Steps between C-alpha positions, in 0.01 A plus 500: 500500500396296203393640163191387316672416169647168388828665399645213299193465282410869463855617427486311170211712368498825706693808392556610861451382859535694822670349807349434841562678730524838322336467168248773413393554861704818552349652182153405611555673837642812331199529267260444786665772705494746208129430438424541873672840503314613186166396656582689820591816299172476307299449816662801662482706174877548502625630164835385362699650220 
């Protein structure tokens, strides 16, 4: 897997970079799953506390 950032150039000006593989992918998946569950609950009119 190859990232889409020219690391040597960007690392001089960027505050943070995420690695490939890994990076922010797991956070993206977690947020997507949370939103999917919330949408399901709203569609089913399930109340949460």
